[in-house]
VOVEX-480030 format. One line per 5 residues: number of its first residue (from 1); for each residue x, y, z of C-alpha. Coordinates in steps of 0.25 Angstrom, whole numbers. Layout:
# VOVEX-480030
NUM) X,Y,Z; ... $
//
This chain:
# VOVEX-480030
1) 386,289,329; 392,289,315; 380,280,310; 370,291,315; 366,301,304 $
6) 372,315,308; 363,326,310; 366,341,306; 358,353,310; 361,367,305 $
11) 356,380,311; 357,391,301; 361,405,306; 349,415,307; 358,426,303 $
16) 368,420,293; 380,430,290; 376,438,302; 386,442,313; 391,431,321 $
21) 385,436,334; 379,429,346; 365,434,351; 365,426,363; 361,434,375 $
26) 366,431,389; 351,427,393; 350,417,381; 364,412,384; 359,408,398 $
31) 347,401,393; 353,394,381; 350,379,380; 363,375,374; 375,385,376 $
36) 387,382,369; 393,378,382; 384,366,383; 389,361,369; 403,363,374 $
41) 401,354,386; 401,342,376; 407,348,364; 420,354,358; 420,368,352 $
46) 428,373,341; 428,387,335; 429,390,320; 430,403,312; 416,403,309 $
51) 409,397,321; 411,385,330; 409,370,332; 405,362,344; 407,347,343 $
56) 398,338,352; 396,323,354; 386,317,345; 374,313,352; 359,317,353 $
61) 361,326,365; 372,334,359; 365,335,345; 353,341,352; 362,350,361 $
66) 369,355,348; 356,358,341; 351,366,352; 364,374,353; 363,377,338 $
71) 349,382,339; 352,391,351; 366,396,344; 359,400,331; 349,409,339 $
76) 360,417,346; 370,417,334; 362,419,322; 373,420,312; 378,406,317 $
81) 375,394,309; 375,381,317; 376,366,313; 375,354,322; 380,341,316 $
86) 382,327,320; 396,321,315; 401,307,319; 402,308,334; 399,323,336 $
91) 390,334,334; 396,347,328; 389,361,331; 395,370,321; 392,385,321 $
96) 396,395,310; 394,409,307 $
//
C-alpha cells in the first residue's frame, strides 16, 4: 500500500479550548453508527496525555469507518479535534483536546 497516496482528514473542534466533556446521551450512544467499540474490534487503542489514538488496518472499509467515527465523535465531544490519517499499512485515528 505504500505506493498509494496517503489521505488525511481533519475534523476541527467546534469548541476549541472548551472543557473536555462528552455530551453523548445514553439514547445517542445506543443509536451511534460507529461506537469506539466497533473501531477496537480491529484496532489498537493507546491513550495519551491530551487524547488518544486508534490504529486500524489500512483499507477502504476501515478508512470509511474511521471517518464516520470522527464525524460522530466531533459532535458529542466538541472540544476534541480529530484526525484520520493513512500511514504505510495502517490508518491512525488521533483525537486531541
